[in-house]
TISEKE-865088 format. One record per residue (C-alpha): x, y, z; residue number from 1. Coordinates in nm, 4 decimals, always signed. Each point is the difference from the previous one (the first is absolute). Layout:
<X->X	Y->Y	Z->Z	resi->NUM>
...
END
This chain:
<X->+10.2098	Y->+6.1053	Z->+11.2887	resi->1>
<X->-0.3072	Y->-0.0523	Z->-0.2154	resi->2>
<X->-0.1226	Y->+0.3537	Z->+0.0790	resi->3>
<X->+0.3360	Y->+0.1461	Z->-0.1057	resi->4>
<X->-0.0199	Y->-0.1797	Z->-0.3372	resi->5>
<X->-0.3536	Y->+0.1276	Z->-0.0484	resi->6>
<X->+0.1137	Y->+0.3602	Z->+0.0531	resi->7>
<X->+0.2851	Y->-0.0464	Z->-0.2502	resi->8>
<X->-0.2397	Y->-0.1388	Z->-0.2607	resi->9>
<X->-0.2400	Y->+0.2919	Z->+0.0487	resi->10>
<X->+0.2819	Y->+0.2551	Z->-0.0359	resi->11>
<X->+0.1170	Y->-0.1760	Z->-0.3174	resi->12>
<X->-0.3512	Y->+0.0051	Z->-0.1465	resi->13>
<X->-0.0311	Y->+0.3726	Z->+0.0728	resi->14>
<X->+0.3400	Y->+0.0728	Z->-0.1536	resi->15>
<X->-0.0840	Y->-0.1907	Z->-0.3173	resi->16>
<X->-0.3396	Y->+0.1729	Z->-0.0227	resi->17>
<X->+0.1534	Y->+0.3463	Z->+0.0411	resi->18>
<X->+0.2644	Y->-0.0698	Z->-0.2643	resi->19>
<X->-0.2720	Y->-0.1040	Z->-0.2447	resi->20>
<X->-0.1755	Y->+0.3336	Z->+0.0394	resi->21>
<X->+0.2997	Y->+0.2149	Z->-0.0897	resi->22>
<X->+0.2077	Y->+0.0080	Z->-0.3138	resi->23>
<X->+0.3500	Y->+0.1398	Z->-0.0244	resi->24>
<X->+0.0404	Y->+0.2553	Z->-0.2788	resi->25>
<X->+0.2511	Y->+0.2574	Z->-0.1122	resi->26>
<X->-0.1215	Y->+0.3593	Z->-0.0149	resi->27>
<X->+0.1700	Y->+0.3352	Z->-0.0433	resi->28>
<X->-0.0989	Y->+0.2463	Z->+0.2736	resi->29>
<X->+0.1338	Y->+0.3514	Z->+0.0488	resi->30>
<X->+0.2563	Y->+0.0304	Z->+0.2778	resi->31>
<X->-0.2111	Y->+0.2653	Z->+0.1743	resi->32>
<X->-0.2888	Y->-0.2483	Z->+0.0227	resi->33>
<X->+0.2275	Y->-0.2685	Z->+0.1428	resi->34>
<X->+0.1450	Y->+0.2473	Z->+0.2502	resi->35>
<X->-0.3509	Y->+0.1042	Z->+0.1055	resi->36>
<X->-0.1045	Y->-0.3585	Z->+0.0730	resi->37>
<X->+0.3321	Y->-0.0807	Z->+0.1670	resi->38>
<X->-0.0552	Y->+0.2947	Z->+0.2365	resi->39>
<X->-0.3527	Y->-0.1232	Z->+0.0740	resi->40>
<X->+0.1520	Y->-0.3414	Z->+0.0578	resi->41>
<X->+0.2431	Y->+0.1353	Z->+0.2570	resi->42>
<X->-0.2837	Y->+0.1812	Z->+0.1796	resi->43>
<X->-0.2360	Y->-0.2987	Z->+0.0053	resi->44>
<X->+0.2299	Y->-0.3008	Z->+0.0139	resi->45>
<X->-0.1599	Y->-0.1519	Z->-0.3106	resi->46>
<X->+0.2241	Y->-0.0924	Z->-0.2958	resi->47>
<X->-0.0236	Y->+0.2610	Z->-0.2759	resi->48>
<X->-0.0955	Y->-0.2537	Z->-0.2672	resi->49>
<X->-0.2871	Y->-0.1125	Z->+0.2214	resi->50>
<X->-0.1129	Y->+0.3620	Z->+0.0369	resi->51>
<X->+0.0060	Y->+0.0487	Z->-0.3766	resi->52>
<X->-0.2031	Y->-0.3190	Z->-0.0437	resi->53>
<X->-0.2460	Y->+0.1122	Z->+0.2698	resi->54>
<X->-0.0464	Y->+0.3366	Z->-0.1723	resi->55>
<X->-0.0534	Y->-0.1558	Z->-0.3428	resi->56>
<X->-0.2385	Y->-0.2577	Z->+0.1487	resi->57>
<X->-0.2004	Y->+0.2839	Z->+0.1549	resi->58>
<X->-0.0207	Y->+0.1663	Z->-0.3417	resi->59>
<X->-0.1345	Y->-0.3240	Z->-0.1490	resi->60>
<X->-0.2533	Y->-0.0558	Z->+0.2807	resi->61>
<X->-0.1301	Y->+0.3555	Z->-0.0299	resi->62>
<X->+0.0164	Y->+0.0007	Z->-0.3810	resi->63>
<X->+0.2047	Y->+0.3170	Z->-0.0035	resi->64>
<X->+0.0714	Y->+0.1366	Z->-0.3437	resi->65>
<X->+0.2776	Y->+0.2355	Z->-0.0897	resi->66>
<X->-0.0946	Y->+0.3242	Z->-0.1720	resi->67>
<X->+0.2224	Y->+0.0609	Z->-0.2977	resi->68>
<X->-0.0388	Y->+0.2912	Z->-0.2361	resi->69>
<X->+0.2242	Y->+0.0737	Z->-0.2949	resi->70>
<X->+0.0155	Y->+0.3652	Z->-0.0957	resi->71>
END
């Protein structure tokens, strides 16, 4: 029984830690972008919001910058 309680405590700690790392926001995203990630989600079995977060995290890690030019 003690081992079972230990596992529950560890899972709770991980859940709390994960929730601290993410922040819920509201953002407007084009429907085509959402559809794209939802299709990827269906192919990979990963929730589409997680895929979007993974992509944006990769951009941050690799310091990608968008090229914008106004003509």
